[in-house]
Structure formats: C-alpha cells, structure tokens
KEMIKE-26161 format. One record per residue (C-alpha): x, y, z; chain; residue in one letter. Coordinates in pm, 1 decimal, decimal comma. Layout:
KEMIKE-26161
<<X; Y; Z>; 'A'; 'A'>;
...
//
This chain:
KEMIKE-26161
<<-999,2; -1625,4; -2071,0>; 'A'; 'M'>;
<<-893,3; -1270,3; -2163,1>; 'A'; 'E'>;
<<-526,6; -1360,1; -2121,3>; 'A'; 'A'>;
<<-568,0; -1662,7; -2350,8>; 'A'; 'K'>;
<<-743,7; -1454,5; -2615,2>; 'A'; 'I'>;
<<-479,9; -1180,3; -2606,0>; 'A'; 'R'>;
<<-193,5; -1428,9; -2616,2>; 'A'; 'A'>;
<<-334,5; -1619,4; -2913,4>; 'A'; 'R'>;
<<-410,5; -1301,3; -3108,7>; 'A'; 'L'>;
<<-55,8; -1182,4; -3043,4>; 'A'; 'D'>;
<<72,5; -1510,2; -3189,2>; 'A'; 'E'>;
<<-149,2; -1470,5; -3496,8>; 'A'; 'L'>;
<<-32,2; -1113,7; -3564,0>; 'A'; 'R'>;
<<280,4; -1240,7; -3740,8>; 'A'; 'V'>;
<<63,6; -1366,9; -4027,6>; 'A'; 'H'>;
<<-91,6; -1023,3; -4073,9>; 'A'; 'L'>;
<<247,4; -855,4; -4042,4>; 'A'; 'Q'>;
<<383,9; -1080,8; -4317,3>; 'A'; 'A'>;
<<127,7; -920,5; -4552,4>; 'A'; 'D'>;
<<208,0; -564,9; -4444,8>; 'A'; 'G'>;
<<-70,0; -536,3; -4188,5>; 'A'; 'G'>;
<<-126,2; -573,5; -3817,8>; 'A'; 'D'>;
<<-397,7; -570,3; -3556,5>; 'A'; 'L'>;
<<-457,0; -385,7; -3234,0>; 'A'; 'E'>;
<<-668,0; -540,3; -2959,5>; 'A'; 'I'>;
<<-901,1; -258,5; -2858,6>; 'A'; 'V'>;
<<-1108,5; -441,3; -2596,5>; 'A'; 'E'>;
<<-1179,9; -785,9; -2460,2>; 'A'; 'V'>;
<<-1508,4; -803,8; -2270,8>; 'A'; 'D'>;
<<-1580,8; -1163,7; -2179,1>; 'A'; 'G'>;
<<-1625,5; -1343,8; -2510,2>; 'A'; 'K'>;
<<-1657,9; -1022,4; -2712,6>; 'A'; 'K'>;
<<-1336,7; -898,6; -2872,4>; 'A'; 'V'>;
<<-1286,5; -570,2; -3057,1>; 'A'; 'K'>;
<<-989,9; -531,5; -3289,2>; 'A'; 'V'>;
<<-858,8; -259,8; -3517,4>; 'A'; 'R'>;
<<-682,4; -367,5; -3834,1>; 'A'; 'L'>;
<<-381,6; -158,8; -3935,0>; 'A'; 'K'>;
<<-157,1; -115,7; -4235,5>; 'A'; 'G'>;
<<-246,7; -316,1; -4544,7>; 'A'; 'A'>;
<<-512,7; -505,9; -4349,1>; 'A'; 'C'>;
<<-694,8; -185,7; -4257,4>; 'A'; 'G'>;
<<-803,9; -116,5; -4613,8>; 'A'; 'C'>;
<<-811,1; -472,0; -4746,4>; 'A'; 'C'>;
<<-1141,3; -580,6; -4905,9>; 'A'; 'P'>;
<<-1094,5; -921,6; -4742,5>; 'A'; 'H'>;
<<-1067,9; -782,4; -4388,0>; 'A'; 'A'>;
<<-1402,7; -929,3; -4280,1>; 'A'; 'T'>;
<<-1294,9; -1273,1; -4399,2>; 'A'; 'M'>;
<<-963,7; -1233,8; -4214,6>; 'A'; 'T'>;
<<-1151,1; -1161,5; -3892,5>; 'A'; 'I'>;
<<-1445,9; -1402,4; -3915,0>; 'A'; 'K'>;
<<-1302,2; -1694,2; -4113,2>; 'A'; 'D'>;
<<-951,8; -1659,9; -3974,9>; 'A'; 'G'>;
<<-903,7; -1506,6; -3632,4>; 'A'; 'L'>;
<<-1251,1; -1574,0; -3490,3>; 'A'; 'Q'>;
<<-1257,6; -1932,8; -3620,6>; 'A'; 'R'>;
<<-920,3; -2009,2; -3461,2>; 'A'; 'I'>;
<<-1019,2; -1859,3; -3125,7>; 'A'; 'L'>;
<<-1349,0; -2050,7; -3130,9>; 'A'; 'R'>;
<<-1173,2; -2378,6; -3207,6>; 'A'; 'E'>;
<<-893,4; -2334,2; -2954,8>; 'A'; 'E'>;
<<-1043,2; -2134,0; -2667,2>; 'A'; 'I'>;
<<-1424,3; -2102,3; -2664,3>; 'A'; 'D'>;
<<-1689,4; -2165,2; -2929,0>; 'A'; 'S'>;
<<-1881,4; -1847,7; -2838,5>; 'A'; 'E'>;
<<-1603,2; -1593,1; -2893,3>; 'A'; 'I'>;
<<-1703,1; -1311,6; -3127,0>; 'A'; 'E'>;
<<-1460,3; -1070,2; -3288,0>; 'A'; 'I'>;
<<-1576,6; -735,8; -3422,6>; 'A'; 'D'>;
<<-1379,4; -480,7; -3616,0>; 'A'; 'R'>;
<<-1369,1; -119,4; -3501,7>; 'A'; 'V'>;
<<-1229,2; 177,7; -3689,7>; 'A'; 'E'>;
//
C-alpha cells in the first residue's frame, strides 16, 4: 500500500507545482501519511483544503477509504 500511496502522490505533485508549490512525503505509516507542503503551498491559506479535500479524498477514493493525510511543518 505504501508504494501505491507514494506513486499516486508523486503523480499529483504536478498540480501543486503548476501553482508554484510542491509536497514532500515525510512518512507513510500504514494508512497514516505525513506530508510537508513547500513553496507557494507552504504558506497558502487553503493548504488544509488542498490536503483534506484534494489529496486525501483522491487517495481514499482510489486506494483505501481509511487513508489519513496530515500536514507537518
């Protein structure tokens, strides 16, 4: 499952990069994922929405409904 999560997040990074941001996968522990937002995404007021309503929703729909993504600084 970790490989699927990492691969899908890597594919989704292009959308963040298009807006001047990026993400770093800090840790994948089972269904818990920790990411660090970089660039424009790191200070964006919509960062929580990007993670929960974007990245987490996609991973839950495509890989496992219990995946949880948390942001770390």
